[in-house]
C-alpha positions, 0 to 999 in steps of 0.5 A, a space after each residue: 456624300 458629295 450631295 450632302 455636303 453640297 446642300 450643307 454648303 447650301 444651307 450655310 450660304 440660306 442661313 447666313 442671309 437669315 442670320 444678318 435679317 434675324 439680327 435686325 428683328 433681334 436687337 429691336 425685341 431684346 430692347 423693346 420687346 417689340 417684333 419690327 414686320 418692317 424689317 423685310 420691306 427693309 431688306 428689298 428697299 436696299 436690294 431695289 436703291 442697290 439695283 438701281 444704283 448698280 444699274 446707273 453706275 453701269 451705264 455710266 462707268 461700263 469698265 467698273 470693276 464688280 468691286 466698285 459697283 458693289 462699294 457703291 452701291 452699299 454706300 447709298 443702299 446702308 444710310 438709305 435705309 437706315 435713314 428709313 429705318 429711323 424715320 419709321 421707328 419715329 413716326 410709327 413705334 415710338 409714339 405707341 411704345 407704352 401702347 397695348 402690344 397689338 398696336 405696334 403689331 398692326 402698324 408694322 404690318 400696314 407699314 409692310 404694305 405701305 412700302 411695298 405699295 411704294 416700292 412698287 410706284 417707284 420701280 414697278 411690279 415686274 421682278 428686274 433682274 440683278 446683273 452677275 458682277 461676278 464670275 460664275 465659274 463654281 469652287 471646287 469644295 471636296 466633292 461640292 462646289 461654290 459659286 464666288 458669290 455664295 464664297 462672297 456671302 459667307 465671307 460678309 455675313 460673317 464678318 458682319 456677324 463678328 463686328 456686331 457681336 463686337 459692338 455690342 459686347 466692347 464699346 459704349 454703344 454696346 453697353 448702353 444698349 444691354 443698359 437699356 434693354 435691362 433697365 430703360 428708366 435705370 439706364 437714364 440715370 446712367 446718362 443714356 438717352 433710351 429714345 436715341 439708342 433704341 434708334 441707334 438698334 434700329 439703323 444699326 438693324 437697318 444696315 445688315 438688312 440693306 447688304 442682306 438685300 444685295 445679297 439675297 437679289 445677287 444670289 438669286 438674279 432678281 429683285 421686286 417688290 415684295 421680295 422681303 416678306 419671305 426672308 423676313 418672314 423664315 429670318 422671324 422664325 430664326 429668331 425664335 429657333 434661337 432665342 430672340 431677343 439674344 444675339 447669338 441665338 440669332 446667328 445660330 438659328 439663321 444657320 441652322 435654319 439654313 442647312 435644314 431648309 437646305 436638306 429638306 429640300 435636297 432629300 423630300 423628294 427621296 423620303 417622299 418617293 417623289 410626291 413632293 419636290 424641292 420647292 416645297 422646301 417653305 414647309 420645313 422653315 415653319 414646320 420648325 417655327 411650329 415645333 420650336 413655340 410648342 416644345 421650347 418657347 424660348 428657343 434653343 439659346 434662350 430669352 433673355 427678358 428684360 426686367 421693364 420693373 
């Protein structure tokens, strides 16, 4: 039972990160019907910028509290990622908005390679160690343990997801986002600027990705130029699982995928008699993607398809 509880907690931590990243995918898809495959690289940039700020602040102020270092890192990483994402949308996606669906997809893949290469040139191809900023003494919860940084991931992810839901459902910006998603032409007649709303949507997703990048680097104590690829792919799987285009679906899909992956990693050895180990945990994410696409392509919570008439 203790092992089961431990795997559930690990899955919630992992799933919270997936959900943060998946929200960026699902918001962009909900408005543009576009899969932004550069989103994982935005996460990577957020992690690398955060690491650079933490290291610089650590050298300049050796006794600075961890909270100050984290806030300073996010205060630089979030605007950097937001600017990068807005630039990507303006330069790479907006000119292709009316192009065939394959054109933006190829552009996104090409941009991912370009961003990875630039990151490799700026921060070097070698993985870099992200220092432990929080105490390492685990916290006992029932018969399981949770590190302080994992608890921070859960709290920050929950607050950000709740904040996004509040923005989308209760603010003028949220109403404008929903209007553009439903019918951009009609939204224009009502005084909404679709280009501006689309750009803001990209920037909101990038802000969440920047925070997720810092959390991933802090959790695994490492950052490198390819670190955004696999989390981005799994977050896309989470968005599809929950119902891409549906914000609550992205949250549910992320948490569920994290739990499935964690339970699979914990019990795959027992199930296969030791033939497969926990390092095969990635198999579960993509097995889920295949099953969802075959049996329920719209996802668990369905898909809100915009009326583009």
